[in-house]
Structures are given as structure tokens and as C-alpha cells.
Residue frames relative to the residue before (quaternion, step in Angstrom):
aa qw qx qy qz dx dy dz
M 1.0000 0.0000 0.0000 0.0000 0.00 0.00 0.00
R 0.6565 0.5134 -0.3014 0.4633 3.55 1.01 -0.93
K 0.6408 0.5187 -0.3206 0.4665 3.58 1.04 -0.84
F 0.6344 0.5418 -0.3218 0.4478 3.54 1.02 -0.83
L 0.6599 0.5083 -0.2922 0.4699 3.56 0.98 -0.90
C 0.6270 0.5410 -0.3198 0.4604 3.55 1.07 -0.84
L 0.6499 0.5161 -0.3147 0.4608 3.58 1.00 -0.87
I 0.6257 0.5364 -0.3339 0.4575 3.60 1.00 -0.81
V 0.6519 0.5180 -0.3051 0.4621 3.56 0.98 -0.96
V 0.6484 0.5281 -0.3059 0.4551 3.62 0.95 -0.95
F 0.6770 0.4905 -0.2913 0.4649 3.58 0.90 -0.95
F 0.6413 0.5329 -0.3145 0.4537 3.56 1.06 -0.84
V 0.6699 0.4880 -0.2867 0.4806 3.59 0.91 -0.98
S 0.6450 0.5214 -0.3170 0.4600 3.60 0.95 -0.88
G 0.6509 0.5206 -0.3066 0.4597 3.56 0.99 -0.87
M 0.6419 0.5174 -0.3186 0.4678 3.55 1.01 -0.83
Y 0.6568 0.5230 -0.3095 0.4464 3.60 0.96 -0.94
Y 0.7089 0.4532 -0.2766 0.4642 3.59 0.79 -0.99
S 0.6050 0.5506 -0.3519 0.4550 3.58 1.12 -0.61
Q 0.6640 0.4903 -0.2914 0.4836 3.57 0.99 -0.89
A 0.6435 0.5251 -0.3233 0.4534 3.57 1.01 -0.84
A 0.6411 0.5245 -0.3208 0.4593 3.57 1.03 -0.80
Q 0.6350 0.5375 -0.3261 0.4490 3.56 1.05 -0.81
K 0.6565 0.5080 -0.3092 0.4640 3.57 1.08 -0.76
V 0.6888 0.4879 -0.2766 0.4594 3.59 1.03 -0.77
L 0.6577 0.5326 -0.3224 0.4241 3.58 0.90 -0.90
P 0.4493 -0.6812 0.4995 0.2907 3.64 -0.91 0.83
C 0.5136 -0.6561 0.4536 0.3162 3.57 -1.17 0.49
Y 0.6839 0.4160 -0.2917 0.5237 3.62 1.22 0.15
D 0.3650 -0.6846 0.5813 0.2456 3.52 -1.30 0.38
L 0.3709 -0.7749 0.4661 0.2117 3.60 -0.23 1.27
T 0.6152 0.5563 -0.3427 0.4412 3.58 1.05 -0.79
E 0.6842 0.4714 -0.2818 0.4799 3.56 0.96 -0.90
V 0.6192 0.5499 -0.3382 0.4470 3.59 1.03 -0.77
L 0.6943 0.4871 -0.2662 0.4580 3.56 0.93 -0.94
K 0.5966 0.5922 -0.3571 0.4072 3.59 1.19 -0.42
V 0.6098 0.5883 -0.3489 0.4004 3.55 1.17 -0.63
E 0.2865 -0.7766 0.5435 0.1397 3.56 -0.65 1.14
P 0.4270 -0.6990 0.5041 0.2738 3.61 -0.87 0.89
T 0.5232 -0.6072 0.4862 0.3481 3.58 -1.16 0.51
P 0.6423 -0.5258 0.3729 0.4148 3.63 -1.16 0.43
L 0.6293 0.5404 -0.3266 0.4530 3.59 1.14 -0.68
Y 0.7343 0.4416 -0.2201 0.4661 3.56 1.04 -0.87
K 0.5271 0.6825 -0.3982 0.3127 3.60 1.11 -0.61
P 0.6514 0.5139 -0.3469 0.4373 3.66 0.86 -0.77
H 0.5842 0.5717 -0.3611 0.4489 3.60 1.17 -0.60
L 0.6864 0.4754 -0.2774 0.4753 3.57 0.92 -0.97
D 0.6348 0.5295 -0.3297 0.4560 3.59 0.97 -0.81
A 0.6506 0.5032 -0.3105 0.4766 3.58 1.00 -0.86
S 0.6472 0.5423 -0.3188 0.4307 3.58 0.96 -0.87
K 0.6957 0.4907 -0.2760 0.4462 3.57 0.92 -0.90
S 0.6052 0.5966 -0.3545 0.3900 3.60 1.21 -0.30
F 0.6181 0.5764 -0.3462 0.4072 3.61 1.24 -0.15
G 0.5220 -0.6720 0.4049 0.3348 3.60 1.22 0.05
V 0.5103 0.6005 -0.4373 0.4334 3.57 1.23 0.51
K 0.3636 -0.7231 0.5471 0.2138 3.56 -0.83 0.99
L 0.6881 -0.4796 0.3576 0.4107 3.53 -1.25 0.55
L 0.3293 -0.7724 0.5153 0.1717 3.59 -0.64 1.13
K 0.1720 -0.8293 0.5271 0.0686 3.55 -0.39 1.23
D 0.8208 -0.0332 0.0773 0.5650 3.57 0.94 -0.87
S 0.7612 -0.3863 0.2691 0.4460 3.57 -1.34 -0.05
R 0.6173 0.5626 -0.3523 0.4223 3.59 1.03 -0.69
A 0.6325 0.5350 -0.3261 0.4554 3.55 1.06 -0.76
V 0.6386 0.5146 -0.3163 0.4768 3.58 1.03 -0.84
Q 0.6711 0.5169 -0.2994 0.4390 3.57 0.89 -0.99
K 0.5960 0.5682 -0.3573 0.4408 3.58 1.09 -0.69
Y 0.7079 0.4459 -0.2632 0.4804 3.58 0.90 -0.89
I 0.5780 0.5405 -0.3742 0.4835 3.58 1.19 -0.45
N 0.6818 0.5135 -0.2813 0.4386 3.57 0.88 -1.00
T 0.7225 0.4237 -0.2460 0.4879 3.58 1.05 -0.73
G 0.5495 -0.6517 0.3800 0.3589 3.60 1.27 0.06
K 0.4492 0.6952 -0.4476 0.3384 3.58 1.27 0.21
F 0.7525 0.3012 -0.1701 0.5605 3.58 1.06 -0.79
H 0.1733 -0.7897 0.5856 0.0584 3.55 -1.04 0.90
K 0.5049 -0.6660 0.4723 0.2801 3.53 -1.03 0.90
I 0.2711 -0.7477 0.5874 0.1500 3.56 -1.02 0.89
K 0.4326 -0.7060 0.4981 0.2576 3.58 -0.76 1.05
K 0.6089 -0.5857 0.4027 0.3523 3.55 -1.16 0.66
T 0.7949 0.0774 -0.0439 0.6002 3.56 1.09 -0.65
G 0.0222 0.7744 -0.6317 0.0292 3.55 -1.15 0.66
K 0.6968 -0.4457 0.3218 0.4608 3.56 -1.21 0.04
G 0.8480 0.1330 -0.1378 0.4941 3.55 -0.63 1.18
Y 0.7999 0.2049 -0.1351 0.5476 3.62 1.18 -0.06
R 0.0782 -0.7438 0.6568 0.0962 3.51 -1.39 0.24
I 0.3806 -0.7068 0.5527 0.2238 3.55 -1.21 0.63
Q 0.3394 -0.7267 0.5511 0.2302 3.58 -0.79 0.93
K 0.6743 -0.4577 0.3672 0.4484 3.58 -1.27 0.18
L 0.2057 -0.8122 0.5396 0.0824 3.57 -0.67 1.13
D 0.1297 -0.8137 0.5650 0.0435 3.58 -0.49 1.19
Y 0.8047 0.2369 -0.1076 0.5336 3.59 1.10 -0.61
S 0.7351 0.2913 -0.2497 0.5590 3.59 1.14 0.51
R 0.3824 -0.7296 0.5325 0.1950 3.58 -1.30 0.20
A 0.4568 -0.7217 0.4670 0.2292 3.56 -0.98 0.95
Y 0.4719 0.6171 -0.4874 0.3986 3.55 0.59 1.25
L 0.0175 0.7839 -0.6203 0.0176 3.56 -1.13 0.72
V 0.5686 -0.5225 0.4777 0.4188 3.55 -1.26 0.28
S 0.7142 -0.5013 0.2882 0.3944 3.56 -1.21 0.60
K 0.6963 0.4827 -0.2898 0.4452 3.60 0.76 -0.99
A 0.6448 0.5139 -0.3164 0.4690 3.60 1.07 -0.68
K 0.6247 0.5352 -0.3218 0.4688 3.55 1.06 -0.81
I 0.6717 0.4995 -0.2881 0.4652 3.57 0.88 -0.98
T 0.6651 0.5108 -0.2982 0.4559 3.56 0.98 -0.91
L 0.6180 0.5287 -0.3408 0.4715 3.60 0.99 -0.77
E 0.6640 0.5059 -0.2994 0.4621 3.57 0.92 -0.92
K 0.6503 0.5060 -0.3095 0.4746 3.62 1.04 -0.78
I 0.6319 0.5155 -0.3312 0.4746 3.58 1.01 -0.80
G 0.6553 0.5197 -0.3058 0.4550 3.57 0.96 -0.87
A 0.6694 0.4997 -0.2954 0.4636 3.58 0.93 -0.94
R 0.6669 0.4891 -0.3103 0.4688 3.60 0.95 -0.82
F 0.6261 0.5226 -0.3374 0.4701 3.59 1.03 -0.75
S 0.6377 0.5344 -0.3178 0.4546 3.56 0.97 -0.89
K 0.6630 0.5025 -0.2915 0.4721 3.56 0.99 -0.87
E 0.6705 0.5117 -0.2909 0.4516 3.59 0.95 -0.92
T 0.7839 0.3310 -0.1519 0.5029 3.58 1.04 -0.82
K 0.4436 -0.7262 0.4236 0.3105 3.56 1.34 0.17
G 0.8400 -0.2776 0.0748 0.4602 3.51 0.74 1.22
H 0.4930 0.6548 -0.4528 0.3509 3.59 1.18 0.11
T 0.2840 -0.7587 0.5623 0.1658 3.60 -1.28 0.33
F 0.2547 -0.7118 0.6250 0.1947 3.54 -1.28 0.52
T 0.4204 -0.7150 0.5120 0.2232 3.55 -1.30 0.29
V 0.2682 -0.7273 0.6121 0.1563 3.58 -0.91 0.97
S 0.2032 -0.8405 0.4977 0.0676 3.56 -0.53 1.22
S 0.7979 0.0366 -0.0213 0.6013 3.63 1.20 -0.38
I 0.1253 -0.7922 0.5932 0.0694 3.57 -1.07 0.73
T 0.8378 -0.1392 0.1027 0.5179 3.63 -0.66 -0.98
R 0.0700 -0.8049 0.5892 0.0064 3.57 -0.87 0.99
T 0.3372 -0.6817 0.6049 0.2360 3.56 -1.20 0.63
L 0.6565 -0.4720 0.3885 0.4419 3.57 -1.29 0.13
E 0.6056 0.5432 -0.3485 0.4655 3.59 1.11 -0.67
D 0.6434 0.5186 -0.3176 0.4649 3.59 0.94 -0.92
Q 0.6601 0.5268 -0.2952 0.4468 3.54 0.97 -0.96
C 0.6330 0.5324 -0.3157 0.4650 3.53 1.06 -0.83
R 0.6561 0.4992 -0.3038 0.4774 3.61 0.97 -0.85
L 0.6419 0.5297 -0.3182 0.4540 3.56 1.03 -0.83
R 0.6471 0.5338 -0.3311 0.4320 3.60 0.96 -0.78
K 0.6010 0.5772 -0.3567 0.4225 3.58 1.16 -0.52
V 0.7586 0.3142 -0.1867 0.5394 3.58 1.19 -0.50
N 0.7731 0.1971 -0.1220 0.5904 3.58 1.30 -0.26
S 0.2782 -0.8100 0.4961 0.1428 3.55 -0.19 1.30
N 0.5966 0.5769 -0.3558 0.4297 3.60 1.27 -0.25
A 0.4784 0.6763 -0.4348 0.3531 3.60 1.25 -0.23
S 0.6292 -0.5922 0.3635 0.3482 3.56 -1.07 0.81
L 0.3582 -0.7190 0.5580 0.2081 3.57 -1.03 0.86
G 0.7423 0.3974 -0.2196 0.4928 3.55 1.10 -0.65
I 0.7449 -0.3184 0.2816 0.5142 3.57 -1.22 -0.54
S 0.1802 -0.7731 0.6010 0.0932 3.54 -1.03 0.82
S 0.5383 -0.6015 0.4606 0.3691 3.59 -1.11 0.53
H 0.5114 0.6206 -0.4153 0.4253 3.61 1.27 -0.27
N 0.6347 0.5746 -0.3138 0.4104 3.60 1.19 -0.57
Y 0.7127 0.4387 -0.2587 0.4824 3.58 1.25 0.09
G 0.5556 -0.6739 0.3640 0.3235 3.59 1.26 0.13
N 0.6968 0.4481 -0.3135 0.4641 3.62 1.09 0.44
S 0.6407 0.4912 -0.3296 0.4894 3.59 1.25 0.42
F 0.0264 0.7745 -0.6321 0.0025 3.56 -1.22 0.53
D 0.3536 -0.7204 0.5602 0.2052 3.56 -1.27 0.49
I 0.1426 -0.7722 0.6149 0.0726 3.56 -1.02 0.85
S 0.3978 -0.7218 0.5164 0.2325 3.58 -0.69 1.08
Y 0.1886 -0.7688 0.5937 0.1446 3.57 -1.05 0.68
V 0.6562 0.4413 -0.3415 0.5079 3.58 1.22 0.51
R 0.7133 0.3656 -0.2613 0.5378 3.59 1.26 0.23
F 0.1131 0.7745 -0.6083 0.1313 3.56 -0.45 1.28
N 0.8208 0.1253 -0.1393 0.5397 3.56 -1.07 0.81
N 0.6120 -0.5957 0.3114 0.4168 3.55 1.16 0.78
V 0.5797 0.5469 -0.3868 0.4640 3.59 1.16 0.56
L 0.3182 -0.7471 0.5568 0.1749 3.57 -0.78 1.06
K 0.4038 0.6804 -0.5060 0.3435 3.53 -0.19 1.33
Y 0.4945 -0.6541 0.4783 0.3145 3.56 -0.93 0.84
N 0.0433 0.7967 -0.5958 0.0915 3.56 -0.71 1.13
P 0.2498 -0.8251 0.4864 0.1421 3.62 0.08 1.25
K 0.6106 0.5532 -0.3535 0.4428 3.60 1.08 -0.65
M 0.6959 0.4600 -0.2692 0.4814 3.59 0.90 -0.95
E 0.6264 0.5358 -0.3370 0.4550 3.56 1.07 -0.73
A 0.6491 0.5160 -0.3119 0.4639 3.57 0.98 -0.82
A 0.6384 0.5249 -0.3149 0.4667 3.57 1.06 -0.81
L 0.6617 0.4962 -0.3064 0.4712 3.57 0.98 -0.87
D 0.6409 0.5203 -0.3266 0.4603 3.60 0.95 -0.84
K 0.6318 0.5410 -0.3242 0.4507 3.60 1.04 -0.79
V 0.6575 0.5019 -0.3068 0.4709 3.59 1.00 -0.86
L 0.6636 0.5025 -0.3016 0.4648 3.58 0.91 -0.95
K 0.6372 0.5299 -0.3264 0.4546 3.58 0.99 -0.80
Y 0.6033 0.5684 -0.3370 0.4466 3.57 1.09 -0.78
Y 0.7253 0.4275 -0.2467 0.4799 3.58 0.84 -1.00
A 0.5983 0.5383 -0.3609 0.4711 3.60 1.14 -0.53
N 0.6739 0.4922 -0.2891 0.4690 3.58 0.92 -0.88
A 0.6625 0.4938 -0.2903 0.4826 3.56 1.20 -0.58
G 0.5151 -0.6775 0.3938 0.3474 3.58 1.30 0.01
R 0.4897 0.6929 -0.4062 0.3390 3.56 1.26 0.36
I 0.8111 0.1007 -0.0116 0.5761 3.59 1.09 -0.73
Y 0.2376 -0.6470 0.6806 0.2484 3.44 -1.56 0.04
Y 0.0468 0.8117 -0.5819 -0.0170 3.59 -1.03 0.50
I 0.1594 -0.7619 0.6247 0.0622 3.55 -1.20 0.72
K 0.3306 -0.7092 0.5817 0.2221 3.57 -1.02 0.76
E 0.1501 -0.8009 0.5778 0.0457 3.55 -0.51 1.22
K 0.3077 -0.7999 0.4909 0.1565 3.56 -0.38 1.24
Q 0.6558 0.5248 -0.3184 0.4395 3.57 1.00 -0.80
Q 0.7439 0.3815 -0.2079 0.5078 3.61 1.07 -0.74
S 0.3212 -0.7627 0.4908 0.2724 3.60 1.30 -0.22
C 0.6223 0.5162 -0.3628 0.4633 3.55 0.88 0.94
Y 0.4092 -0.6257 0.5894 0.3060 3.51 -1.40 0.21
H 0.2360 -0.7436 0.6076 0.1491 3.59 -0.80 1.00
V 0.0771 -0.8270 0.5566 -0.0175 3.55 -0.49 1.25
T 0.0498 -0.7766 0.6278 0.0145 3.59 -0.89 0.96
V 0.3195 -0.7633 0.5360 0.1674 3.54 -0.77 1.09
R 0.3495 -0.7489 0.5315 0.1859 3.56 -0.87 0.98
N 0.4816 -0.6574 0.4876 0.3132 3.59 -1.14 0.52
Y 0.0385 0.8442 -0.5288 0.0784 3.57 0.56 1.24
């Protein structure tokens, strides 16, 4: 009887351990459900541009690290001419080479247009895991695939300039002018997101 009870305890403890281990391994998103979400006509060009860089859908930190190790992803400095990166809780400061260069050019042009002012980058590359965590605190976060999931998109706040959170129509107009210039040149796509108070910028593989 004692042996039988011991076996029950062992099986129970083992079951608890493997159940917890499975919870740690399983992603917090359902990839099948994520892939079912159809992009809007406005957003589809962003996804098409993202897929042209040869980066597979970023599911987790290991996927990002793989592209860092192979030299595909490049670290973005916290500050540069015309821009600064805010503290990133749900994204990573890495981009493909062309996106990094384009961000730096946008920053430099903005700095020149505004005589030294800076804009704030609020989000950069996200994995599906990052996106899942973000949705838990922000219901407006994308349910489907995002161009952030490929390492060539970033968000620029239009309510935070010179590291100050304040509506500034003059700076916003200057930023919009710079983004329009690069969009017309075939370098980027961008969308003004009202709920997030940012411009979602996707760099094209020009």
C-alpha cells in the first residue's frame, strides 16, 4: 500500500513538472491564428516590402540572435543625429542594414530641417513573442503579422520631440515633410497611426 501511494505521488509530481515545462516552452501566441489575419490594403505594401529582405518571420529571441550573429541585423545607437531611441520594453534596437541607414538619413534630414531638433523612435524590431506581450498591455497592438516582425520597420512618435512629451505641430509638420520626401523617393512606406501617436515607417528594399 505504501509503495502504491509513493508511485501515485511520483506520477503526480512528474505530471506537474512536465506540465510546467510545457508551459515554458509553448509560445504565448497561436501562429495559425496569427497567420489567418488579413492585412489591410494600406498595410499590405509594408508586409511585402518586409519580406523582400530575406528575413524569416521573427518568432522569438533566438531568431533575432541568429540574424545578429550572421551580420544581417545591426545595432541601433540610442542617440544619433536628429533622433533618439526611447526605452524599448517590447521591441529590440536592431534593423537590417538598409533600414538602419535610412533611419539615420531621416534623422539627419530632420535635424537639418529643424536646425538641430530630434524626434523619438518608440518601437523597432519585434518578435511574435514581443508582440504577444505587448498585446497584454495594449489591446491596439496588431493581432496578425507585423512588418516589425522582419527587422525593417520602426515607429516615430509625433508627440515627443527633443525628448519632451508635448504636442508640437511645427515639429510634427517638419517630420511629416521629411517622411514624405523619402516616401516619394521610393525609400519608405509610412502610415500615421492615431491610436499610437506615431508614424509607422517601413523601409523598402530599394
